[in-house]
N, C-alpha and C positions, 0 to 999 in steps of 0.2 A: 821463347815467348809462348805463352799458353793461349790458345784460341778458344773462344767460347761462342756457341751459337745460342741465340735466344728465340723463343717462340713469342709472337706478339700477344699482348694481353687482350682479353675480351672486355668490352664495355659492360655488357649485361649477359648473364647466362649462368651456366653451372660447370664446375670442374669436379669430375669424379676422380678421386685420388685413392691410392692404396688398392688398386685392382691387382690380383695376382697376375704376373706376366703371362702365364699360360691361358688365362681366361679373358684377355682383352677382346678378342673377336667374338666370344660368347656374349659379352656385355653389349658390344656394338649390334650384334644380331638380335638379341632379345628386346632391345630398345627400338629396333627398326631404324637405327641411325643412317643406314645406307639408303633410306628412302626419303630423307628430309633434305631440304636445300640450305639449311643453316650452315654457317662456317663451323667445321669440326676439325680439331687438331688432336692427335693422339701420339703418345710416345710409349714405347715398350722396352723392357729389359733395362729399366732405369734402376740405379742403386737405391736400396731401401734398408734402413736399419732394422725395421720390423719384419719385412718380408724377404729380405735378401735381394730379390728382383721384383719390380712392380711395373705397372702400367698406369697411365693417366689419360683421361679424355677431357677435352674442353669443348663445350657446345655453346655457341653464341645464341642468345635470345631464346633459350629453352630452359624451363624450370620443371624438374621431374616431381611427380606426386604419386601418392598412394601405391597402386599396383606396380607402377614403373620402379619405384624405390624397392618394393618387395622383391621384384624380379632381380634387381641388382644384388640384393642380399643373398639370394639363392646361389649365385655363382661367385660372388665376391663379398663374403660376410664381414670382412674387415674394412670395406670401402668407406670413404668419407666423402660427403657431398659438400662442396663449398659454393655458396650462392654469391654471385658477383653482381653488384649494381654500381654503375658509374666507376668502373675499374677497381672497386674496393670489395673485399670479402666482407659481407654483411651478416652472413649466417654460416654456421658449420653444423653438419648433421652426420652422425654415424648411422649407417644402415643397420637394420636389425631384422633377423629372420622372424616373420610373423608366426603366431601360434596356429593360425589356419591359413591354408592356401586354397583360394577359390577361383577357378576359372582360367588359370594360366599354366597349369601343369597337367600333362596327360597321365592317366593311370597306366601302369606297366602291365596290368593284367588284361590280356587280349579278350577275355570273356566278360570283362566289366561292362555294365550297362552304359557307362559313359562313352565307351568306344563304339556303341551301336545305336544309341538314341541321342537326340539333341538335348542332352542334359549337361548342365554346368558341373565340372568336376569340383569336388570338395575333399580336402585332406586336413587331417589334424597332425601337426608336427609333433613327433614323439621323441626326437633328438635333434638338437641344433649342431652338435659336433660329435661324431660325424652326422651330417644331415640325413634324417629319415622321417618319412611321413606316411600315415595310414589313410587309405581311401575310406570315405564315409559310406560308400555304397557296397563295395565288395570286401572291405577290410584287409586288402593286401597291402603290404608295406613296400614302399619304394625308397631306395636310397639315392644319394647324390650321383652315383655312377650310372644309375638306370634312368635318371630324371630326363624328361623331354619337356621343354617349355613350349607352349603353344600360343 
């Protein structure tokens, strides 16, 4: 007899699906989920036809917008957001890496003005796969392995 464990459904909120298994805790951290009191359920190393292994996060009573979605895209570019209302999926959105990244990634150049002055960082994405972006101020290129989300 096969046993099956089920995770309770959420009435309203967001399910973030197709997170690469190795990036689950990055997504939790960049969204600050460890600091909210909403019900959060996550699973990792789940089977996925597209990714091999994936993670999933369910957040009750939370709907992500703008920069939050862009942050998810930086570490989980294949992620899909499912919006849940009254236990039903009412919207599905694929995340997309934006053309510009403003204010939530640190410049990797220690001499950049953004690391010494209270200036909002600005980058232009020059490649989405592999991810690379150029600083507006010092013109240094940062890639996904050097990226620090602030």
